Backbone atoms as SQL, in Angstrom:
CREATE TABLE atoms (id INTEGER PRIMARY KEY, chain TEXT, resi INTEGER, resn TEXT, atom TEXT, x REAL, y REAL, z REAL);
INSERT INTO atoms VALUES
  (1, 'A', 1, 'UNK', 'N', 0.970, -1.125, 0.016),
  (2, 'A', 1, 'UNK', 'CA', 0.149, 0.054, 0.079),
  (3, 'A', 1, 'UNK', 'C', 0.866, 1.550, 0.215),
  (4, 'A', 2, 'UNK', 'N', 0.279, 2.388, -0.750),
  (5, 'A', 2, 'UNK', 'CA', 1.148, 3.393, -0.669),
  (6, 'A', 2, 'UNK', 'C', 1.126, 4.308, 0.345),
  (7, 'A', 3, 'UNK', 'N', 2.225, 5.032, 0.937),
  (8, 'A', 3, 'UNK', 'CA', 2.366, 5.900, 2.055),
  (9, 'A', 3, 'UNK', 'C', 0.965, 6.947, 2.178),
  (10, 'A', 4, 'UNK', 'N', 1.020, 7.642, 0.916),
  (11, 'A', 4, 'UNK', 'CA', -0.135, 8.421, 1.133),
  (12, 'A', 4, 'UNK', 'C', -1.316, 7.724, 1.233),
  (13, 'A', 5, 'UNK', 'N', -1.857, 6.390, 1.102),
  (14, 'A', 5, 'UNK', 'CA', -2.479, 5.870, 1.372),
  (15, 'A', 5, 'UNK', 'C', -2.868, 5.317, 3.113),
  (16, 'A', 6, 'UNK', 'N', -1.485, 5.020, 3.539),
  (17, 'A', 6, 'UNK', 'CA', -1.528, 4.511, 4.623),
  (18, 'A', 6, 'UNK', 'C', -2.002, 5.913, 5.747),
  (19, 'A', 7, 'UNK', 'N', -1.148, 6.776, 5.525),
  (20, 'A', 7, 'UNK', 'CA', -1.483, 8.218, 6.031),
  (21, 'A', 7, 'UNK', 'C', -2.711, 8.861, 6.175),
  (22, 'A', 8, 'UNK', 'N', -3.693, 8.265, 4.569),
  (23, 'A', 8, 'UNK', 'CA', -4.866, 8.965, 4.620),
  (24, 'A', 8, 'UNK', 'C', -5.844, 7.822, 5.682),
  (25, 'A', 9, 'UNK', 'N', -5.817, 6.642, 5.487),
  (26, 'A', 9, 'UNK', 'CA', -6.354, 5.866, 6.546),
  (27, 'A', 9, 'UNK', 'C', -6.300, 5.971, 7.967),
  (28, 'A', 10, 'UNK', 'N', -4.673, 6.429, 8.230),
  (29, 'A', 10, 'UNK', 'CA', -4.526, 6.560, 9.400),
  (30, 'A', 10, 'UNK', 'C', -5.118, 7.984, 10.215),
  (31, 'A', 11, 'UNK', 'N', -5.144, 8.842, 9.151),
  (32, 'A', 11, 'UNK', 'CA', -6.162, 10.082, 9.535),
  (33, 'A', 11, 'UNK', 'C', -7.474, 9.507, 10.114),
  (34, 'A', 12, 'UNK', 'N', -8.252, 8.911, 8.764),
  (35, 'A', 12, 'UNK', 'CA', -9.383, 8.580, 9.016),
  (36, 'A', 12, 'UNK', 'C', -9.530, 7.774, 10.324),
  (37, 'A', 13, 'UNK', 'N', -8.491, 6.666, 10.926),
  (38, 'A', 13, 'UNK', 'CA', -8.809, 6.315, 12.124),
  (39, 'A', 13, 'UNK', 'C', -8.733, 6.824, 13.141),
  (40, 'A', 14, 'UNK', 'N', -8.046, 7.881, 13.351),
  (41, 'A', 14, 'UNK', 'CA', -7.334, 8.709, 14.398),
  (42, 'A', 14, 'UNK', 'C', -8.829, 9.650, 14.689),
  (43, 'A', 15, 'UNK', 'N', -9.511, 9.989, 13.255),
  (44, 'A', 15, 'UNK', 'CA', -10.771, 10.891, 13.548),
  (45, 'A', 15, 'UNK', 'C', -11.992, 10.188, 14.032),
  (46, 'A', 16, 'UNK', 'N', -11.938, 9.146, 13.991),
  (47, 'A', 16, 'UNK', 'CA', -13.037, 7.743, 14.557),
  (48, 'A', 16, 'UNK', 'C', -12.722, 7.973, 15.725),
  (49, 'A', 17, 'UNK', 'N', -11.865, 7.537, 16.131),
  (50, 'A', 17, 'UNK', 'CA', -11.075, 7.056, 17.623),
  (51, 'A', 17, 'UNK', 'C', -11.738, 8.393, 18.565),
  (52, 'A', 18, 'UNK', 'N', -11.275, 9.813, 17.818),
  (53, 'A', 18, 'UNK', 'CA', -11.493, 10.808, 18.594),
  (54, 'A', 18, 'UNK', 'C', -12.852, 10.912, 18.731),
  (55, 'A', 19, 'UNK', 'N', -13.633, 10.943, 17.581),
  (56, 'A', 19, 'UNK', 'CA', -15.080, 11.131, 17.923),
  (57, 'A', 19, 'UNK', 'C', -15.864, 10.029, 18.987),
  (58, 'A', 20, 'UNK', 'N', -15.410, 8.640, 18.816),
  (59, 'A', 20, 'UNK', 'CA', -15.692, 7.752, 19.833),
  (60, 'A', 20, 'UNK', 'C', -15.180, 8.249, 21.117),
  (61, 'A', 21, 'UNK', 'N', -14.259, 8.976, 21.129),
  (62, 'A', 21, 'UNK', 'CA', -13.987, 9.290, 22.976),
  (63, 'A', 21, 'UNK', 'C', -14.952, 10.471, 23.232),
  (64, 'A', 22, 'UNK', 'N', -14.997, 11.132, 22.483),
  (65, 'A', 22, 'UNK', 'CA', -15.838, 12.351, 22.398),
  (66, 'A', 22, 'UNK', 'C', -17.432, 11.446, 23.175),
  (67, 'A', 23, 'UNK', 'N', -18.040, 10.453, 22.276),
  (68, 'A', 23, 'UNK', 'CA', -19.038, 10.445, 22.529),
  (69, 'A', 23, 'UNK', 'C', -19.471, 9.439, 24.167),
  (70, 'A', 24, 'UNK', 'N', -18.107, 8.311, 24.260),
  (71, 'A', 24, 'UNK', 'CA', -17.915, 7.769, 25.381),
  (72, 'A', 24, 'UNK', 'C', -17.991, 8.931, 26.584),
  (73, 'A', 25, 'UNK', 'N', -17.251, 9.999, 26.556),
  (74, 'A', 25, 'UNK', 'CA', -17.164, 11.093, 27.252),
  (75, 'A', 25, 'UNK', 'C', -18.638, 11.585, 27.782),
  (76, 'A', 26, 'UNK', 'N', -19.052, 11.817, 26.806),
  (77, 'A', 26, 'UNK', 'CA', -20.420, 12.683, 27.153),
  (78, 'A', 26, 'UNK', 'C', -21.706, 11.354, 27.506),
  (79, 'A', 27, 'UNK', 'N', -21.526, 10.290, 27.231),
  (80, 'A', 27, 'UNK', 'CA', -21.909, 9.105, 27.929),
  (81, 'A', 27, 'UNK', 'C', -22.087, 8.930, 29.223),
  (82, 'A', 28, 'UNK', 'N', -20.889, 9.056, 29.507),
  (83, 'A', 28, 'UNK', 'CA', -20.272, 9.058, 31.043),
  (84, 'A', 28, 'UNK', 'C', -20.683, 10.014, 32.098),
  (85, 'A', 29, 'UNK', 'N', -20.394, 11.280, 31.231),
  (86, 'A', 29, 'UNK', 'CA', -21.377, 12.623, 32.089),
  (87, 'A', 29, 'UNK', 'C', -22.753, 12.510, 32.556),
  (88, 'A', 30, 'UNK', 'N', -23.372, 12.085, 31.403),
  (89, 'A', 30, 'UNK', 'CA', -25.013, 12.574, 31.288),
  (90, 'A', 30, 'UNK', 'C', -25.587, 11.293, 31.968),
  (91, 'A', 31, 'UNK', 'N', -25.098, 9.802, 31.748),
  (92, 'A', 31, 'UNK', 'CA', -25.469, 8.761, 32.531),
  (93, 'A', 31, 'UNK', 'C', -25.042, 8.185, 33.498),
  (94, 'A', 32, 'UNK', 'N', -23.831, 7.379, 33.235),
  (95, 'A', 32, 'UNK', 'CA', -23.057, 6.707, 33.777),
  (96, 'A', 32, 'UNK', 'C', -22.734, 7.095, 35.302),
  (97, 'A', 33, 'UNK', 'N', -22.076, 8.077, 35.183),
  (98, 'A', 33, 'UNK', 'CA', -21.504, 8.598, 36.184),
  (99, 'A', 33, 'UNK', 'C', -22.733, 9.658, 37.563),
  (100, 'A', 34, 'UNK', 'N', -23.493, 9.254, 37.064),
  (101, 'A', 34, 'UNK', 'CA', -24.647, 9.795, 38.107),
  (102, 'A', 34, 'UNK', 'C', -25.674, 9.131, 38.783),
  (103, 'A', 35, 'UNK', 'N', -26.122, 9.330, 39.649),
  (104, 'A', 35, 'UNK', 'CA', -27.292, 9.274, 40.350),
  (105, 'A', 35, 'UNK', 'C', -28.205, 9.283, 39.625),
  (106, 'A', 36, 'UNK', 'N', -29.535, 8.423, 40.301),
  (107, 'A', 36, 'UNK', 'CA', -30.574, 8.837, 39.477),
  (108, 'A', 36, 'UNK', 'C', -31.529, 10.500, 39.637),
  (109, 'A', 37, 'UNK', 'N', -31.202, 10.805, 40.637),
  (110, 'A', 37, 'UNK', 'CA', -31.328, 12.158, 41.031),
  (111, 'A', 37, 'UNK', 'C', -30.915, 13.283, 40.125),
  (112, 'A', 38, 'UNK', 'N', -29.499, 12.997, 40.010),
  (113, 'A', 38, 'UNK', 'CA', -28.898, 13.811, 39.126),
  (114, 'A', 38, 'UNK', 'C', -29.069, 13.796, 38.129),
  (115, 'A', 39, 'UNK', 'N', -29.174, 12.358, 37.321),
  (116, 'A', 39, 'UNK', 'CA', -29.355, 12.486, 36.015),
  (117, 'A', 39, 'UNK', 'C', -30.857, 12.948, 35.612),
  (118, 'A', 40, 'UNK', 'N', -32.172, 12.983, 36.056),
  (119, 'A', 40, 'UNK', 'CA', -33.297, 13.620, 36.459),
  (120, 'A', 40, 'UNK', 'C', -33.563, 15.069, 36.370),
  (121, 'A', 41, 'UNK', 'N', -32.090, 15.728, 37.547),
  (122, 'A', 41, 'UNK', 'CA', -32.440, 17.015, 37.635),
  (123, 'A', 41, 'UNK', 'C', -33.356, 17.051, 38.923),
  (124, 'A', 42, 'UNK', 'N', -34.540, 16.203, 39.049),
  (125, 'A', 42, 'UNK', 'CA', -34.544, 16.203, 40.610),
  (126, 'A', 42, 'UNK', 'C', -34.118, 16.004, 42.007),
  (127, 'A', 43, 'UNK', 'N', -33.698, 16.566, 42.739),
  (128, 'A', 43, 'UNK', 'CA', -32.963, 16.843, 43.919),
  (129, 'A', 43, 'UNK', 'C', -33.801, 16.685, 45.117),
  (130, 'A', 44, 'UNK', 'N', -35.417, 16.342, 44.818),
  (131, 'A', 44, 'UNK', 'CA', -36.056, 16.270, 45.939),
  (132, 'A', 44, 'UNK', 'C', -35.862, 15.103, 47.042),
  (133, 'A', 45, 'UNK', 'N', -36.460, 14.641, 47.944),
  (134, 'A', 45, 'UNK', 'CA', -36.329, 13.461, 48.702),
  (135, 'A', 45, 'UNK', 'C', -37.486, 12.366, 48.652),
  (136, 'A', 46, 'UNK', 'N', -38.627, 12.972, 47.545),
  (137, 'A', 46, 'UNK', 'CA', -39.606, 12.255, 47.292),
  (138, 'A', 46, 'UNK', 'C', -39.066, 10.955, 46.653),
  (139, 'A', 47, 'UNK', 'N', -39.451, 9.656, 46.716),
  (140, 'A', 47, 'UNK', 'CA', -39.113, 8.864, 45.533),
  (141, 'A', 47, 'UNK', 'C', -39.645, 8.695, 44.540),
  (142, 'A', 48, 'UNK', 'N', -39.252, 8.099, 43.478),
  (143, 'A', 48, 'UNK', 'CA', -39.827, 7.810, 42.238),
  (144, 'A', 48, 'UNK', 'C', -40.782, 7.342, 41.763),
  (145, 'A', 49, 'UNK', 'N', -41.778, 7.248, 40.812),
  (146, 'A', 49, 'UNK', 'CA', -42.647, 6.178, 40.546),
  (147, 'A', 49, 'UNK', 'C', -41.778, 5.141, 39.870),
  (148, 'A', 50, 'UNK', 'N', -42.055, 3.747, 40.018),
  (149, 'A', 50, 'UNK', 'CA', -41.205, 2.497, 39.786),
  (150, 'A', 50, 'UNK', 'C', -41.376, 2.701, 38.022),
  (151, 'A', 51, 'UNK', 'N', -42.565, 3.042, 37.520),
  (152, 'A', 51, 'UNK', 'CA', -42.250, 3.429, 36.153),
  (153, 'A', 51, 'UNK', 'C', -40.809, 3.833, 35.771),
  (154, 'A', 52, 'UNK', 'N', -40.966, 5.214, 36.610),
  (155, 'A', 52, 'UNK', 'CA', -39.603, 6.092, 36.030),
  (156, 'A', 52, 'UNK', 'C', -38.518, 5.301, 36.809),
  (157, 'A', 53, 'UNK', 'N', -38.438, 4.476, 37.490),
  (158, 'A', 53, 'UNK', 'CA', -37.155, 3.926, 37.814),
  (159, 'A', 53, 'UNK', 'C', -36.670, 2.886, 37.052),
  (160, 'A', 54, 'UNK', 'N', -37.656, 2.371, 36.105),
  (161, 'A', 54, 'UNK', 'CA', -37.389, 1.030, 35.216),
  (162, 'A', 54, 'UNK', 'C', -36.838, 2.145, 34.176),
  (163, 'A', 55, 'UNK', 'N', -37.706, 3.007, 33.308),
  (164, 'A', 55, 'UNK', 'CA', -37.124, 3.816, 32.615),
  (165, 'A', 55, 'UNK', 'C', -35.357, 4.180, 32.453),
  (166, 'A', 56, 'UNK', 'N', -35.174, 4.810, 33.792),
  (167, 'A', 56, 'UNK', 'CA', -34.173, 5.443, 34.107),
  (168, 'A', 56, 'UNK', 'C', -33.067, 3.964, 34.033),
  (169, 'A', 57, 'UNK', 'N', -33.340, 2.824, 34.678),
  (170, 'A', 57, 'UNK', 'CA', -32.484, 2.169, 34.548),
  (171, 'A', 57, 'UNK', 'C', -32.258, 1.468, 33.122),
  (172, 'A', 58, 'UNK', 'N', -33.312, 1.133, 32.538),
  (173, 'A', 58, 'UNK', 'CA', -32.979, 0.827, 31.010),
  (174, 'A', 58, 'UNK', 'C', -32.273, 2.077, 30.343),
  (175, 'A', 59, 'UNK', 'N', -32.274, 3.313, 30.258),
  (176, 'A', 59, 'UNK', 'CA', -31.416, 4.384, 29.645),
  (177, 'A', 59, 'UNK', 'C', -30.011, 3.869, 30.232),
  (178, 'A', 60, 'UNK', 'N', -29.589, 3.833, 31.262),
  (179, 'A', 60, 'UNK', 'CA', -28.250, 3.653, 32.395),
  (180, 'A', 60, 'UNK', 'C', -27.818, 2.153, 31.192),
  (181, 'A', 61, 'UNK', 'N', -28.605, 1.419, 31.106),
  (182, 'A', 61, 'UNK', 'CA', -28.259, -0.298, 30.658),
  (183, 'A', 61, 'UNK', 'C', -27.399, 0.358, 29.210),
  (184, 'A', 62, 'UNK', 'N', -28.342, 1.020, 28.463),
  (185, 'A', 62, 'UNK', 'CA', -28.030, 1.051, 27.319),
  (186, 'A', 62, 'UNK', 'C', -27.233, 2.374, 26.789),
  (187, 'A', 63, 'UNK', 'N', -26.767, 3.041, 27.614),
  (188, 'A', 63, 'UNK', 'CA', -25.911, 4.022, 27.496),
  (189, 'A', 63, 'UNK', 'C', -24.512, 3.381, 28.301),
  (190, 'A', 64, 'UNK', 'N', -24.531, 2.147, 29.053),
  (191, 'A', 64, 'UNK', 'CA', -23.561, 1.069, 29.559),
  (192, 'A', 64, 'UNK', 'C', -23.083, 0.368, 28.126),
  (193, 'A', 65, 'UNK', 'N', -24.297, -0.384, 27.495),
  (194, 'A', 65, 'UNK', 'CA', -23.773, -1.077, 26.298),
  (195, 'A', 65, 'UNK', 'C', -23.110, -0.288, 25.283),
  (196, 'A', 66, 'UNK', 'N', -23.262, 0.976, 25.244),
  (197, 'A', 66, 'UNK', 'CA', -23.371, 1.763, 23.663),
  (198, 'A', 66, 'UNK', 'C', -22.012, 2.027, 24.171),
  (199, 'A', 67, 'UNK', 'N', -21.394, 2.361, 25.537),
  (200, 'A', 67, 'UNK', 'CA', -20.358, 2.770, 26.135),
  (201, 'A', 67, 'UNK', 'C', -19.277, 1.502, 25.686),
  (202, 'A', 68, 'UNK', 'N', -19.572, 0.736, 26.075),
  (203, 'A', 68, 'UNK', 'CA', -18.962, -0.780, 25.867),
  (204, 'A', 68, 'UNK', 'C', -18.597, -1.275, 24.568),
  (205, 'A', 69, 'UNK', 'N', -19.581, -1.177, 24.064),
  (206, 'A', 69, 'UNK', 'CA', -19.883, -1.491, 22.294),
  (207, 'A', 69, 'UNK', 'C', -18.403, -0.071, 21.537),
  (208, 'A', 70, 'UNK', 'N', -18.625, 1.155, 22.133),
  (209, 'A', 70, 'UNK', 'CA', -17.444, 2.274, 21.664),
  (210, 'A', 70, 'UNK', 'C', -15.855, 1.538, 21.795),
  (211, 'A', 71, 'UNK', 'N', -16.002, 1.283, 23.223),
  (212, 'A', 71, 'UNK', 'CA', -14.565, 0.621, 23.975),
  (213, 'A', 71, 'UNK', 'C', -14.246, -0.259, 23.093),
  (214, 'A', 72, 'UNK', 'N', -15.091, -1.361, 22.768),
  (215, 'A', 72, 'UNK', 'CA', -14.521, -2.556, 21.738),
  (216, 'A', 72, 'UNK', 'C', -13.902, -1.893, 20.177),
  (217, 'A', 73, 'UNK', 'N', -14.954, -1.197, 19.900),
  (218, 'A', 73, 'UNK', 'CA', -14.113, -0.316, 18.633),
  (219, 'A', 73, 'UNK', 'C', -13.101, 0.553, 18.030),
  (220, 'A', 74, 'UNK', 'N', -12.954, 1.137, 19.863),
  (221, 'A', 74, 'UNK', 'CA', -11.590, 2.158, 20.100),
  (222, 'A', 74, 'UNK', 'C', -10.361, 1.266, 20.214),
  (223, 'A', 75, 'UNK', 'N', -10.552, -0.206, 20.541),
  (224, 'A', 75, 'UNK', 'CA', -9.534, -1.491, 20.816),
  (225, 'A', 75, 'UNK', 'C', -9.319, -1.771, 18.891),
  (226, 'A', 76, 'UNK', 'N', -10.193, -1.813, 18.162),
  (227, 'A', 76, 'UNK', 'CA', -10.298, -2.641, 16.926),
  (228, 'A', 76, 'UNK', 'C', -9.262, -1.314, 16.271),
  (229, 'A', 77, 'UNK', 'N', -9.479, 0.043, 16.298),
  (230, 'A', 77, 'UNK', 'CA', -8.918, 0.814, 15.827),
  (231, 'A', 77, 'UNK', 'C', -7.548, 1.228, 16.121),
  (232, 'A', 78, 'UNK', 'N', -7.528, 0.689, 17.912),
  (233, 'A', 78, 'UNK', 'CA', -5.927, 1.044, 18.134),
  (234, 'A', 78, 'UNK', 'C', -5.033, -0.186, 17.116),
  (235, 'A', 79, 'UNK', 'N', -5.777, -1.311, 16.877),
  (236, 'A', 79, 'UNK', 'CA', -5.155, -2.396, 16.485),
  (237, 'A', 79, 'UNK', 'C', -4.969, -2.056, 14.990),
  (238, 'A', 80, 'UNK', 'N', -5.651, -1.182, 14.649),
  (239, 'A', 80, 'UNK', 'CA', -5.364, -1.099, 13.072),
  (240, 'A', 80, 'UNK', 'C', -4.486, -0.207, 12.953),
  (241, 'A', 81, 'UNK', 'N', -4.191, 0.986, 14.035),
  (242, 'A', 81, 'UNK', 'CA', -2.992, 1.890, 13.937),
  (243, 'A', 81, 'UNK', 'C', -1.607, 1.251, 14.119),
  (244, 'A', 82, 'UNK', 'N', -1.716, 0.207, 15.106),
  (245, 'A', 82, 'UNK', 'CA', -0.382, -0.313, 15.103),
  (246, 'A', 82, 'UNK', 'C', -0.174, -1.404, 14.393),
  (247, 'A', 83, 'UNK', 'N', -1.105, -1.858, 13.646),
  (248, 'A', 83, 'UNK', 'CA', -0.594, -2.578, 12.177),
  (249, 'A', 83, 'UNK', 'C', -0.333, -1.292, 10.908),
  (250, 'A', 84, 'UNK', 'N', -0.498, -0.326, 10.843),
  (251, 'A', 84, 'UNK', 'CA', -0.059, 0.721, 10.306),
  (252, 'A', 84, 'UNK', 'C', 1.531, 0.944, 10.568),
  (253, 'A', 85, 'UNK', 'N', 1.420, 0.914, 11.517),
  (254, 'A', 85, 'UNK', 'CA', 3.237, 1.379, 12.342),
  (255, 'A', 85, 'UNK', 'C', 3.989, 0.018, 11.846),
  (256, 'A', 86, 'UNK', 'N', 3.303, -0.927, 12.257),
  (257, 'A', 86, 'UNK', 'CA', 3.850, -2.241, 11.760),
  (258, 'A', 86, 'UNK', 'C', 4.406, -2.701, 10.200),
  (259, 'A', 87, 'UNK', 'N', 3.838, -1.910, 9.397),
  (260, 'A', 87, 'UNK', 'CA', 3.580, -2.186, 8.019),
  (261, 'A', 87, 'UNK', 'C', 2.674, -3.126, 7.438),
  (262, 'A', 88, 'UNK', 'N', 1.763, -4.021, 8.488),
  (263, 'A', 88, 'UNK', 'CA', 1.347, -4.983, 7.475),
  (264, 'A', 88, 'UNK', 'C', -0.334, -4.538, 7.705),
  (265, 'A', 89, 'UNK', 'N', -0.843, -3.161, 7.688),
  (266, 'A', 89, 'UNK', 'CA', -1.962, -2.581, 7.454),
  (267, 'A', 89, 'UNK', 'C', -2.729, -2.842, 6.269),
  (268, 'A', 90, 'UNK', 'N', -4.026, -3.574, 6.548),
  (269, 'A', 90, 'UNK', 'CA', -4.394, -3.837, 4.785),
  (270, 'A', 90, 'UNK', 'C', -4.380, -4.947, 4.260),
  (271, 'A', 91, 'UNK', 'N', -3.607, -6.053, 5.010),
  (272, 'A', 91, 'UNK', 'CA', -3.492, -7.562, 4.877),
  (273, 'A', 91, 'UNK', 'C', -4.645, -8.450, 5.490),
  (274, 'A', 92, 'UNK', 'N', -5.038, -9.234, 4.838),
  (275, 'A', 92, 'UNK', 'CA', -6.429, -10.095, 5.383),
  (276, 'A', 92, 'UNK', 'C', -5.474, -11.004, 6.585),
  (277, 'A', 93, 'UNK', 'N', -5.898, -11.120, 7.500),
  (278, 'A', 93, 'UNK', 'CA', -5.178, -12.081, 8.797),
  (279, 'A', 93, 'UNK', 'C', -5.606, -13.359, 8.354),
  (280, 'A', 94, 'UNK', 'N', -6.827, -13.494, 7.315),
  (281, 'A', 94, 'UNK', 'CA', -7.085, -15.190, 7.401),
  (282, 'A', 94, 'UNK', 'C', -6.462, -15.599, 6.051),
  (283, 'A', 95, 'UNK', 'N', -6.218, -15.086, 5.172),
  (284, 'A', 95, 'UNK', 'CA', -5.605, -15.656, 3.618),
  (285, 'A', 95, 'UNK', 'C', -4.550, -14.630, 3.420),
  (286, 'A', 96, 'UNK', 'N', -3.969, -13.717, 3.726),
  (287, 'A', 96, 'UNK', 'CA', -3.131, -12.874, 3.572),
  (288, 'A', 96, 'UNK', 'C', -2.533, -11.637, 2.244),
  (289, 'A', 97, 'UNK', 'N', -3.862, -11.504, 1.705),
  (290, 'A', 97, 'UNK', 'CA', -4.238, -11.400, 0.475),
  (291, 'A', 97, 'UNK', 'C', -4.665, -9.411, 0.819),
  (292, 'A', 98, 'UNK', 'N', -4.169, -8.980, 0.132),
  (293, 'A', 98, 'UNK', 'CA', -4.584, -7.150, 0.284),
  (294, 'A', 98, 'UNK', 'C', -5.949, -6.896, 0.568),
  (295, 'A', 99, 'UNK', 'N', -6.638, -6.537, 1.545),
  (296, 'A', 99, 'UNK', 'CA', -7.999, -5.843, 1.457),
  (297, 'A', 99, 'UNK', 'C', -7.793, -5.082, 0.943),
  (298, 'A', 100, 'UNK', 'N', -9.566, -4.969, 0.002),
  (299, 'A', 100, 'UNK', 'CA', -9.891, -3.943, -1.012),
  (300, 'A', 100, 'UNK', 'C', -9.515, -2.651, -0.651),
  (301, 'A', 101, 'UNK', 'N', -9.579, -1.290, -1.348),
  (302, 'A', 101, 'UNK', 'CA', -9.597, -0.053, -0.591),
  (303, 'A', 101, 'UNK', 'C', -10.825, 0.377, -0.140),
  (304, 'A', 102, 'UNK', 'N', -12.335, -0.132, -1.451),
  (305, 'A', 102, 'UNK', 'CA', -13.177, 0.480, -0.523),
  (306, 'A', 102, 'UNK', 'C', -13.904, -0.567, 0.538),
  (307, 'A', 103, 'UNK', 'N', -13.322, -1.419, 0.962),
  (308, 'A', 103, 'UNK', 'CA', -13.365, -2.360, 2.507),
  (309, 'A', 103, 'UNK', 'C', -12.947, -1.454, 3.162),
  (310, 'A', 104, 'UNK', 'N', -11.629, -0.871, 2.870),
  (311, 'A', 104, 'UNK', 'CA', -10.621, -0.374, 4.044),
  (312, 'A', 104, 'UNK', 'C', -11.553, 1.276, 4.104),
  (313, 'A', 105, 'UNK', 'N', -12.178, 1.667, 3.209),
  (314, 'A', 105, 'UNK', 'CA', -12.660, 2.914, 3.349),
  (315, 'A', 105, 'UNK', 'C', -14.274, 2.866, 4.024),
  (316, 'A', 106, 'UNK', 'N', -14.468, 1.687, 4.110),
  (317, 'A', 106, 'UNK', 'CA', -15.937, 1.755, 4.404),
  (318, 'A', 106, 'UNK', 'C', -15.821, 1.535, 6.119),
  (319, 'A', 107, 'UNK', 'N', -14.435, 0.303, 6.087),
  (320, 'A', 107, 'UNK', 'CA', -14.115, -0.288, 7.189),
  (321, 'A', 107, 'UNK', 'C', -13.059, -0.037, 7.947),
  (322, 'A', 108, 'UNK', 'N', -12.330, 0.708, 7.929),
  (323, 'A', 108, 'UNK', 'CA', -10.917, 1.264, 8.136),
  (324, 'A', 108, 'UNK', 'C', -9.722, 0.153, 9.295),
  (325, 'A', 109, 'UNK', 'N', -11.065, -0.488, 10.094),
  (326, 'A', 109, 'UNK', 'CA', -10.063, -1.467, 11.354),
  (327, 'A', 109, 'UNK', 'C', -10.169, -2.902, 11.038),
  (328, 'A', 110, 'UNK', 'N', -10.646, -2.795, 9.271),
  (329, 'A', 110, 'UNK', 'CA', -11.325, -4.421, 8.968),
  (330, 'A', 110, 'UNK', 'C', -9.865, -5.260, 9.063),
  (331, 'A', 111, 'UNK', 'N', -10.072, -6.241, 9.468),
  (332, 'A', 111, 'UNK', 'CA', -8.862, -7.811, 9.694),
  (333, 'A', 111, 'UNK', 'C', -8.954, -8.448, 8.515),
  (334, 'A', 112, 'UNK', 'N', -10.240, -8.400, 8.205),
  (335, 'A', 112, 'UNK', 'CA', -10.352, -9.473, 6.941),
  (336, 'A', 112, 'UNK', 'C', -10.849, -9.043, 5.921),
  (337, 'A', 113, 'UNK', 'N', -10.192, -9.764, 4.824),
  (338, 'A', 113, 'UNK', 'CA', -11.152, -9.272, 3.611),
  (339, 'A', 113, 'UNK', 'C', -12.224, -9.651, 3.433),
  (340, 'A', 114, 'UNK', 'N', -13.113, -9.208, 2.357),
  (341, 'A', 114, 'UNK', 'CA', -14.993, -8.973, 2.330),
  (342, 'A', 114, 'UNK', 'C', -15.202, -10.759, 2.143),
  (343, 'A', 115, 'UNK', 'N', -13.947, -11.095, 1.464),
  (344, 'A', 115, 'UNK', 'CA', -14.322, -12.922, 1.158),
  (345, 'A', 115, 'UNK', 'C', -14.277, -13.712, 2.292),
  (346, 'A', 116, 'UNK', 'N', -13.155, -13.462, 2.993),
  (347, 'A', 116, 'UNK', 'CA', -13.097, -13.998, 4.492),
  (348, 'A', 116, 'UNK', 'C', -14.106, -13.801, 5.814),
  (349, 'A', 117, 'UNK', 'N', -14.665, -12.292, 5.737),
  (350, 'A', 117, 'UNK', 'CA', -15.357, -11.834, 6.581),
  (351, 'A', 117, 'UNK', 'C', -16.331, -12.385, 6.351),
  (352, 'A', 118, 'UNK', 'N', -17.079, -12.559, 4.669),
  (353, 'A', 118, 'UNK', 'CA', -17.816, -13.421, 4.638),
  (354, 'A', 118, 'UNK', 'C', -18.306, -14.807, 4.752),
  (355, 'A', 119, 'UNK', 'N', -16.961, -15.361, 4.842),
  (356, 'A', 119, 'UNK', 'CA', -16.955, -17.070, 4.981),
  (357, 'A', 119, 'UNK', 'C', -17.108, -17.252, 6.562),
  (358, 'A', 120, 'UNK', 'N', -16.743, -15.957, 7.833),
  (359, 'A', 120, 'UNK', 'CA', -16.577, -16.077, 8.980),
  (360, 'A', 120, 'UNK', 'C', -18.005, -16.255, 9.361),
  (361, 'A', 121, 'UNK', 'N', -18.575, -15.117, 8.679),
  (362, 'A', 121, 'UNK', 'CA', -20.261, -14.645, 9.374),
  (363, 'A', 121, 'UNK', 'C', -21.110, -15.987, 8.809),
  (364, 'A', 122, 'UNK', 'N', -20.545, -16.375, 7.443),
  (365, 'A', 122, 'UNK', 'CA', -21.690, -17.561, 7.603),
  (366, 'A', 122, 'UNK', 'C', -21.123, -18.787, 8.167),
  (367, 'A', 123, 'UNK', 'N', -20.326, -19.391, 8.698),
  (368, 'A', 123, 'UNK', 'CA', -19.790, -20.168, 9.756),
  (369, 'A', 123, 'UNK', 'C', -20.764, -19.975, 11.135),
  (370, 'A', 124, 'UNK', 'N', -20.654, -18.640, 11.710),
  (371, 'A', 124, 'UNK', 'CA', -21.510, -17.970, 12.504),
  (372, 'A', 124, 'UNK', 'C', -23.214, -18.440, 12.496),
  (373, 'A', 125, 'UNK', 'N', -23.787, -18.355, 11.417),
  (374, 'A', 125, 'UNK', 'CA', -25.088, -18.335, 11.251),
  (375, 'A', 125, 'UNK', 'C', -25.514, -19.451, 10.943),
  (376, 'A', 126, 'UNK', 'N', -24.652, -20.393, 10.068),
  (377, 'A', 126, 'UNK', 'CA', -25.088, -22.052, 9.528),
  (378, 'A', 126, 'UNK', 'C', -24.730, -22.789, 10.838);
């Protein structure tokens, strides 16, 4: 892969990483790092209705799931950045062939070419 392409993908990965970290920071501030009273803005000592507590618990769980998923994506982005540094970015882990540029543009942290990824997903679903 050409040096200019590697630099373009590195910048793309770094930007995706930055956006994900900002999203995690925002979620942590608004949901995960607060109490129920703080997140709703109600500082009274009265208890909440059970349905309100259930909704709040569901929103907190959703924020946790999204934060966890974003964290895993950051891990894969970091791995792709390490592959750029090592010089093996864009090579399929399964077959060793070059991953297509359109696939890397769509999924810059891809480890598998589209053929190997399709085969992997077929195995999972079958």
